[in-house]
N, C-alpha and C positions, 0 to 999 in steps of 0.2 A: 449466505456465505459466512456471515458473522464478522466480527471485527477483532481488535486487539487492544488491550490495555485501555478500554473505554473509547477507542476511536473506531468509527465505522468504516473509514476509508483513509488511504494514505494522505490525501490532500488535507484532511482534518489535522493530521500531525503537522503538516507544513504550515497551516494557518494558526496553530496554537501559539498565542502570544506569550504564554508563561514559560515555554521551553526554550532553552538556548539551542543554537545550531547543533552543537554536539549531542545534546539530549534528543533532538529530533532525529539525527543520524543514527544514534544508538537504538532508539525505539524502532525505527524503520528496519534496521539491520536485524534486530531480534525478531520482528514480525516476519521478515523475509526468511530467516532460518526456520521459524516455526511452520511457515507455509511450505517450505521445501520438504521438511520432514513429513508433513501431512500429505503432500502430493505423492511422495514415494510409496506410501502405503494405500493410496486411494484407488478405487476402481476407475477404469478409463473414463466413464462419463463424468465422474467427479474431478478427475485430474485436470481437464482442460480449463475450467474456471480458476483453479488454483495456479496453473501455469500463467494465465493472463494476469492474475493478481501479483504473481512474482515479478512479471515484467513491469507492472505499474509501480511496485515497491522499489525495484531497481532504478527506475526513472526518478522516483521521488528522492532516493538516496543521492543520486547524481545531482539533482536540483539543489539539495542542501550543500553538497560538497563544492559545487561551482557557483552557487548563488544565483541560479537561473530563476527567473520570475515564475510564479505559480501557474500562470496561464499555459505554460508549455508542458505541464505534467498531465499525463492521461488520468482519467477518472474511471475507477472500476465500474461505477454504475452506468457510465456512458458506454464502456466496452460491452457490458452485458445488455445494453439497450434499455436500461431502466433509468428512471429519474428518481432522485431522492424525494421523499415526501415530507420530511420533517427534520 
Protein backbone atom coordinates (compact mmCIF):
# COMPACT_ATOMS: atom_id res chain seq x y z
CA UNK A 1 0.00 0.00 0.00
CA UNK A 2 2.90 2.32 0.64
CA UNK A 3 3.21 5.01 3.22
CA UNK A 4 3.26 8.75 3.55
CA UNK A 5 6.04 11.25 4.32
CA UNK A 6 8.43 8.47 5.30
CA UNK A 7 5.94 6.72 7.59
CA UNK A 8 4.81 3.19 6.76
CA UNK A 9 1.77 3.19 9.07
CA UNK A 10 -0.21 5.72 11.12
CA UNK A 11 1.08 4.29 14.40
CA UNK A 12 4.59 5.29 13.33
CA UNK A 13 3.43 8.91 13.22
CA UNK A 14 1.98 8.55 16.72
CA UNK A 15 5.22 7.02 18.00
CA UNK A 16 7.49 9.69 16.49
CA UNK A 17 9.10 11.53 19.38
CA UNK A 18 10.29 14.45 17.27
CA UNK A 19 6.81 15.61 16.22
CA UNK A 20 4.49 17.71 18.35
CA UNK A 21 0.87 16.64 18.75
CA UNK A 22 -0.12 19.31 16.23
CA UNK A 23 2.42 18.10 13.70
CA UNK A 24 1.24 14.52 14.17
CA UNK A 25 -2.38 15.58 13.67
CA UNK A 26 -1.52 17.61 10.55
CA UNK A 27 0.53 14.77 9.05
CA UNK A 28 -2.27 12.28 9.67
CA UNK A 29 -4.91 14.65 8.24
CA UNK A 30 -2.86 15.23 5.08
CA UNK A 31 -2.34 11.47 4.73
CA UNK A 32 -6.09 10.92 5.17
CA UNK A 33 -6.89 13.51 2.49
CA UNK A 34 -4.42 11.90 0.08
CA UNK A 35 -5.87 8.46 0.82
CA UNK A 36 -9.43 9.69 0.23
CA UNK A 37 -8.44 11.24 -3.12
CA UNK A 38 -6.73 8.02 -4.15
CA UNK A 39 -9.71 5.88 -3.06
CA UNK A 40 -12.15 7.94 -5.16
CA UNK A 41 -10.33 7.05 -8.37
CA UNK A 42 -9.29 3.50 -7.42
CA UNK A 43 -10.80 0.37 -8.91
CA UNK A 44 -13.07 -1.52 -6.47
CA UNK A 45 -10.45 -4.16 -5.51
CA UNK A 46 -7.99 -1.39 -4.65
CA UNK A 47 -10.58 0.75 -2.86
CA UNK A 48 -11.25 -1.55 0.12
CA UNK A 49 -7.70 -1.42 1.56
CA UNK A 50 -7.67 2.35 1.10
CA UNK A 51 -10.97 2.64 2.96
CA UNK A 52 -9.57 0.53 5.82
CA UNK A 53 -6.48 2.76 5.92
CA UNK A 54 -8.76 5.81 6.06
CA UNK A 55 -10.49 4.32 9.12
CA UNK A 56 -7.12 3.71 10.76
CA UNK A 57 -5.99 7.25 9.99
CA UNK A 58 -9.19 8.70 11.45
CA UNK A 59 -8.66 6.65 14.62
CA UNK A 60 -5.07 7.90 14.85
CA UNK A 61 -6.22 11.51 14.42
CA UNK A 62 -8.74 11.00 17.20
CA UNK A 63 -6.03 9.49 19.39
CA UNK A 64 -3.88 12.60 18.94
CA UNK A 65 -6.79 14.94 19.58
CA UNK A 66 -7.98 13.29 22.79
CA UNK A 67 -4.66 11.91 23.98
CA UNK A 68 -5.72 8.26 23.80
CA UNK A 69 -2.92 5.74 24.45
CA UNK A 70 -1.38 4.23 21.33
CA UNK A 71 -2.47 0.67 22.15
CA UNK A 72 -6.08 1.59 21.26
CA UNK A 73 -5.28 2.56 17.69
CA UNK A 74 -5.77 0.00 14.93
CA UNK A 75 -2.73 -0.98 12.92
CA UNK A 76 -3.05 -1.27 9.15
CA UNK A 77 -0.79 -4.33 8.98
CA UNK A 78 -3.02 -6.12 11.52
CA UNK A 79 -6.16 -5.20 9.60
CA UNK A 80 -4.59 -6.62 6.47
CA UNK A 81 -3.52 -9.77 8.33
CA UNK A 82 0.17 -9.07 7.89
CA UNK A 83 2.95 -8.46 10.36
CA UNK A 84 5.61 -5.88 9.85
CA UNK A 85 8.99 -7.44 9.27
CA UNK A 86 11.29 -4.57 9.87
